[in-house]
Structures are given as structure tokens and as C-alpha cells.
C-alpha positions in Angstrom: 126.6 82.2 109.0 123.2 83.4 110.2 123.3 86.9 108.8 125.5 87.0 105.7 125.0 90.7 104.8 127.5 92.8 106.7 127.5 96.2 105.0 125.4 98.2 102.5 126.6 101.0 100.3 124.0 103.2 98.7 125.3 105.0 95.5 124.7 108.7 95.2 125.1 111.2 92.4 125.0 114.3 94.7 126.1 113.7 98.3 124.6 117.0 99.7 121.2 116.2 98.1 121.3 112.6 99.4 122.3 113.7 102.9 119.4 116.2 102.9 116.9 113.6 101.7 117.9 110.8 104.2 118.2 113.3 107.1 114.7 114.8 106.3 113.0 111.4 105.9 114.6 109.4 108.7 115.9 112.3 111.0 119.4 110.9 110.8 122.4 113.1 111.5 124.7 112.5 108.5 127.8 114.2 107.4 130.2 113.2 104.6 134.0 112.6 104.8 136.6 111.4 102.3 137.6 107.7 102.3 140.4 107.4 99.7 138.7 108.1 96.3 135.2 108.0 97.9 133.0 110.5 99.7 131.0 108.7 102.3 128.3 109.4 104.9 127.8 106.7 107.4 124.3 105.5 108.3 123.5 105.3 112.0 124.3 102.0 113.6 124.7 100.2 116.9 127.7 97.8 117.0 125.8 95.3 119.1 122.4 95.8 117.6 120.6 93.5 115.1 120.9 94.2 111.4 123.6 95.8 109.3 124.7 99.3 108.6 126.2 101.1 105.7 126.9 104.4 104.0 125.9 106.7 101.3 128.8 106.6 98.8 129.9 109.0 96.0 132.8 108.2 93.6 133.8 110.9 91.1 134.5 108.4 88.4 131.2 106.7 88.7 132.4 103.5 90.4 129.1 103.4 92.2 126.2 103.7 89.9 122.4 103.5 90.3 121.0 100.5 88.4 119.6 102.2 85.3 116.8 99.7 84.9 116.0 99.5 88.6 116.8 95.8 88.7 119.4 95.8 91.5 119.0 94.6 95.1 116.5 96.4 97.3 117.6 97.7 100.7 114.9 97.7 103.4 115.1 100.6 105.9 113.3 100.3 109.2 110.7 102.9 110.3 107.9 103.1 112.8 105.1 104.4 110.6 105.3 103.7 106.8 102.6 106.1 105.7 104.2 109.0 107.6 107.6 108.1 106.3 106.3 107.9 102.7 104.9 111.5 103.1 108.5 112.6 104.1 109.9 110.7 101.1 107.5 112.7 98.7 108.1 116.1 100.5 111.9 115.6 100.4 112.1 114.9 96.6 111.7 111.1 96.5 109.0 109.2 94.7 106.7 106.5 96.1 106.6 103.3 94.0 104.4 101.2 96.1 102.2 102.3 99.0 102.3 100.4 102.3 101.4 96.8 101.9 100.9 94.2 104.6 103.4 91.4 104.2 101.5 89.3 106.8 100.1 89.7 110.3 103.3 88.0 111.7 105.7 90.0 109.6 104.4 93.6 109.4 104.3 95.9 106.3 106.6 97.3 103.6 106.6 99.9 100.9 108.9 100.9 98.0 110.3 104.3 96.9 112.9 106.0 94.8 115.4 108.2 96.7 116.6 111.5 95.2 119.5 109.6 93.6 117.3 107.2 91.7 117.9 104.2 94.0 114.9 101.9 94.5 114.6 101.5 98.3 112.1 99.9 100.6 110.6 100.6 104.0 109.8 98.0 106.7 107.7 98.3 109.8 106.2 95.8 112.2 103.0 97.8 112.0 100.0 95.9 110.6 
């Protein structure tokens, strides 16, 4: 199995707030819909593209919770310009944890942020 991760679910406390945040930062068109006991908003995807997709997920009984100590897995979201995207994170209610950092000349750059729901997330770009 070359790519074992097949799906990501990002827990949210307030679906409208989360949709507004991710739409503003990444220019994604998101809308929520019920899926059994869950409220979901699918992230953009290309069925034949590289990588995985996922959804923002709200569960009324708290089945999905943000890690209170911020120790959970980190999801890396692709972007073109990390610094520009971090400005959108801040102006949309998120918080920058780590500014753009070069991983290596061969691998590009990354940064860390908290979304409006308290999730620790990351950005990745091929930019040097």
C-alpha cells in the first residue's frame, strides 16, 4: 500500500464558522449536509488526483472532538504561497503557530496554524 491514508475528517464545533474560515482562507466552495448523525462539508477533491480528501465534521454529541492538548495528528493542506495564506488564516479568525519554514530545497516549505475550531493544522507549499 503506497499511500495508506485515504480520508481525513476535521472536527468542528461550529460548522458555519468552520465553513466561513476554510472558504476565506483557501477559496473553497463548501456547504454542509447531514450524513446520519453527522453534519459534513466535503473538502474539494479530484478522484484521480494525488493525495487524499476529507470533510469538516460536526457531531452533536461530541463524537468528534478537537485534541485538548493539541497532541493529535497534523493535517497538511496544500497552498501556493504560505505567507499569503497565513495572512488569510489570521484575518479569518485563525492563529499562526509557526511561520513559514523551509523543510529543504528539495521539499519546499511548511507552516502551522490553529483553525477557528482549535484544530492544529499545517500548510505545505513547494515554494522555497
